[in-house]
N, C-alpha and C positions, 0 to 999 in steps of 0.2 A: 404307164411306161413313157419315158421320155421319147422313145423311138416313134411314138404315134403322133408326135408334134413336128411340124415343119419349122425351119428357122426363118420364120416370116414375122415381120413387124408391120402392123397397120399404120397408115398415116393419112391425115386429112388431105383432100385434093385441093387445098388452098395453100397460101404461102406461110401461114402463121406457125407452122412447125419446121420451116426450112432450116433454122439453126440446129435442129436435132438430127436432120436427115442428110444434109449436104455433106458429102464425104463419108457417109456411113460405111463401116466395115463391109466389104463385099461378101463376107460369109453370110450376111443377112439378106433375104429377099424382102422387098417392100411391096405392100398391097395398098394402093392409093384408092380412096373412095370418099364420098361425102360423109360428114360426121355421123349422121344417124345410121348410114349403111354399115359403118364399122362396128356398131353395136352388135348387129347380127353376125358379122364375121367373127367377132370374138366369141360369141355364144356358140357358134358352130365349130369352133376350134380351127378356123382358117388361119389364125395368126396367134402368136404367143401373147402379145399385148397390143393395145392400140389406144389412141386418143379418141374419146367419145364425148358427146355432150354430157355435162354434169347432170342434167335432168334425166338422161337415159340411165346413168348410174343409179339414181334414186328409184327408177322404175324396176331395175333388175338387181337391186342391192343384195338380194339373197343368193345370187349366183356369181357375183363379181367381187373382186377386191381392188382397192385403189393402189396404184403403184406410186410410191412417194417421189418427191423432188421435182418431177416434171409435170407440166400441164400447159394450159393456155389461160393466162390471167392478165388483168390490167388494174392499175390503180387510179384510173381516170379515163380520159378520152381514149378511145381505141380506134376509131375511124373505119372499122370494118363490120360494125353491127349498128346499122342506121335505120331510123324511121324516116321515110321520105313522104312528102305530100305538099299540097298547096296551102294548107292551114295547120295551125298548131294542134297537138294531140287532143287538147280539150274540146276541139270543134269537130273531131273526126267521128263519124258514125259507123264507118266500115273500114277495116284494115285488112289488106291482103297479106297473108303470112306464107313463108316457104315451108316445104316439107323436109328440108335437109338439115335442120338444126333445132333440136328440142329445147336446148338451153335458152337460146335467144327468144323463142316463142314463149317459154315459161316466164322469162324475165319481162317481156313486153306485157304479158297478161298481169303480172304482179304490179308493174308500174302503172298500168291503166287503172287497176283497182285502187291505187293511192289517190287517184283523182275522183273516186266515186262516180265513175263515168261508164255508161253502158255503151259497149262497142260490139258490133257484129264482125266476126272473123271469117275470112274467105281464104281457104287454102288453095294454092295454085303454084305453078312453076315460078322460079325466081327470075322473072323478067320485069324490070322496073316499069317500062312503058305499058306493058300489058296489064300489070297489076293496078297501075293508076288509072287505066281505062275503066276498071270495074269497081274500084274502091277509093275512098278518100285518102288512105295512107297505104304505104307499102313497106314491109320489113325486108331489108336486103342485108345479107351477110357476106363475109369473106371478100374475095377479090372483086366480085361484082359490086359490093358496097363501095370499095375504094374507087373503082372506075366510075360508078354513078355519082359519087361526090365530086370527082374531078370534072365530070361533064355537066352536072346539074347542081352546083353548090347552093343555088337558091331554093332547092327542094328539100334540103336536109333540115328536118324538124327536131330530131333528137338523136344524140349518141347514147345508146342504151347503157353502156358501161359508165359513162360520166353521170347519167341520171341515177344509177344504182349507188355509186360512190357518194354523190351529193345527199342522198336520202338515208344512207346507212352509215357512212363514214368508214366503210370496209371495202377492200379490194373485191373485184368481180372475177370469179373463176368460171370461164365458159366451158373449158374442156379439161377432162381428167384422163390420165392414162390408167387403163384397167386391164386385168387379166381374169380369166375364169378362176374361181376359188380352187378348182382341182388341178390347175396347171402346175407342173413340177416347179417348185420354188427356185431350184438352181437354174432352170432355163429362163424364168422370168428375170432373175437377178443378172444373168448374162446379157439379156436384151437391154435391161435397164442400164447396165454399165456401158454398153455400146452407145446408147443415146446420151448419157451423161458425158462421155468422152467428147462427143461432138459439141455439146453445149458448152463445155469448158473451153474448147478451142475457140468457139465463136466469141465467148466472153473475154478471152485473153489474147488471141492472136489476130492481128490486123488482117493477115492474108486470109484466114478462115472467115472472118466477117465479110471481107470483100467478096469472097466466093459466094456467100449467101446472098449478098445484095445483087451480084451479077445474075445469079440464077433466078431470083425473084423478078429482076428487071426483064429478063428474057421471057419469063412466063406471063407477066402482066403488062409490060410496056410502060409502067409507071417510072417516074424519074428516080434517079439514084438518091437524090436529096429526100424525096418523099418516102422512099423505102427505108432510108436511114432513120428518119423520124418514126416510121411505123414500128421498127424493131426496138424503139425506145418507148413505145406505147403498149406493145404486147410483149409479154414475158413468158418464157418457157420454164424458168426455174421457180418452183413454188416455195415461198418464204413462209415462216410461221404465221404471219398475219394473213397470208392467202388461205391458210387452213381455217382461220376464223371466218373469213369471208365465205369460203366454200360451205362451211357448216350452216351459216346463216342463210345462204341461198337455198341449200337443200331443204332446210326447215320452212322458210317463209314462202318460197316460190314453188317448191316441189312437194311439200307436205311430208317430208321424211323426218320423223320425230326421233329416231334412234341415231346414235353416233355411227358414222361410216366406218367400214372395216378397211384397214390398211394391210398390205402384204407384209410390211415390216416397217420399222421406224425410219424416218427420213435421214438422209445422209447430210451432215453439215457441209456447206460449201468449202472448198479448199481455199486457204488463205493466199 
């Protein structure tokens, strides 16, 4: 029954989904949490849909369906999924990895495998200085990666999105919006429409884009110019080529051999 579901949409506690949530219809509540935490919230019916790591979708694909059109993707450098260290990845023997993004960790492991290089991974909290105290490299994502790159540009060894694109020729999809397979479709469609409305405003209306930049600036302290570039590196609208990249990532890095399930066919962008 629809009555058993609250009008809540999950969102990542980073800025990469701000174009979808800034100015969202007030009839929807928003549950902000780290990416991997949102997976549990969706499975427990705490929210109608949410963006989760693509790798978590692979892990729970029997219980979830992908919601089309929206996600977190990049066609090259992304700036917010970075490997830091004093030496190139080929020389790293230990890498500290965070616990809050399964997709970035899966991508890192796949990239390391391309070098035929043995690495020991150490899971710990996402603190750059603390991670580099115990390991040769540190994987940092989200706002912390943007901050770390601004403060320590000499320590950036790899942009993982750029590395994926260079090796595969495909976009990298880090996050996908999902719902439980048993969620009432009309409720999922209503939440999806609310997000698409904000995304379309961000894409078309200068005032809406400015509001997103100002919110991200207040949250991160990054310059408006850097944030403007960031939202040209990370995209929330999934294009057909993103679907190809997503399928490749799920198969190569996550071991999912079957085609993912979509809640319905994607909506073509408005002209």
